[in-house]
N, C-alpha and C positions, 0 to 999 in steps of 0.2 A: 692653290688656286683660289682666287678671291671672287666670290659670287656676287657680293653686294656691298661695295664700298660706298658708304654714305658721303655725299658731297659736302655736308656741313660739318664733317668730323676731321678734316685735315689737321686742325690744330690739336686734336686729342691723340693723334698717332705719334708716338715717341720713338718707336723702333719697329723693326720687322722681325717676324719669327725666323729663327735660324734654320728651321726645318721646312716650313711651308711658304715662307716669304709673305705671309699674311701680315697685315698691320697689327702692331701691339699697342693698345691704347694705354692711357695713363693708369687705369685700374689694373690691367694685366701686367704692366711694367711693375707696379707696386706689388702684385702677387709674386712675380718673379723674384723681386728683391727679398720679400718676406720668406721665400723658400730657399734663398741663398744663391740664386742665379744672378750673377752680377756682370757677366761678360757676354754670354749667349742668352738671348731672350726668346721666350716661347709663347705662342698663341695658346689659348685654353685647350683647343683640340690636341695640340702637340704635347702639352703638359699632361693631359689625361692619358694619352697613349704611353708616354714615358713612365708614368706611375701606375699603369694598368688599372685605370679607373675610368668611369664614365665622366663626361664633362660636368655633370651635376655633382658627382662625388668629389671631383677634383676641386670644383669651385667651393664647396662646403669645407673641404679639408683646408684649402689655402686661406679661405676667409677667416677661419679660426685664428690663424697667425696674424692676419691683418687686424682683427679686433683686439688682439692681445697687446699690441704695441701702439702707443700714442703716435709715434712718427709715421706709421703706416695708416692709421685712422685719419690723421690730418690730411694726408695726400689723397686718400680715398674720396673724401667729401668734396674735393676741388672739382671733380667731374660730376656735375649735378644734373645735367639734362640728357635724356636718352638720345637726343639728336647728335650728341657727341660721339656715340658709338660708331666706330668705323666698320663694324660687321654686324649690323642689326639682324641679319638672317642666318649668320654663321656662328653665332656665339650665344650666350645666355643673357641677352640684353634685359629681358623682363625680370629675371631673377636678380641680375646685377643691380638694377635700379630700384627694386622693391626691397632688397636686403639693406637694412639700415645699420650704420655703424654708430654706436653710442660714443659720445665725446669722452665719457669716463666709463671704465669697466668696474663692475662691483665684485 
């Protein structure tokens, strides 16, 4: 069930969640790929349930994978504005856009 699809984010939706039919944005698509999901894609809430984690725990866990690989970091920074989030009230938009990806890891 989609509670709040942002009108300005149509271009950032690249897939739909295979469980909830919620939009999967470019960043969540990237997280799915980082976790090895390449055919069925999941919204954060569905990934969290699948892995028995809270949405915050799932984000932190998956974001570690994103930070570890340049190919994922490059894609992450392409979505730069919170207005691109298709689910501003149903995801972790504030955390997602406050968490920075360094261009290089140390």
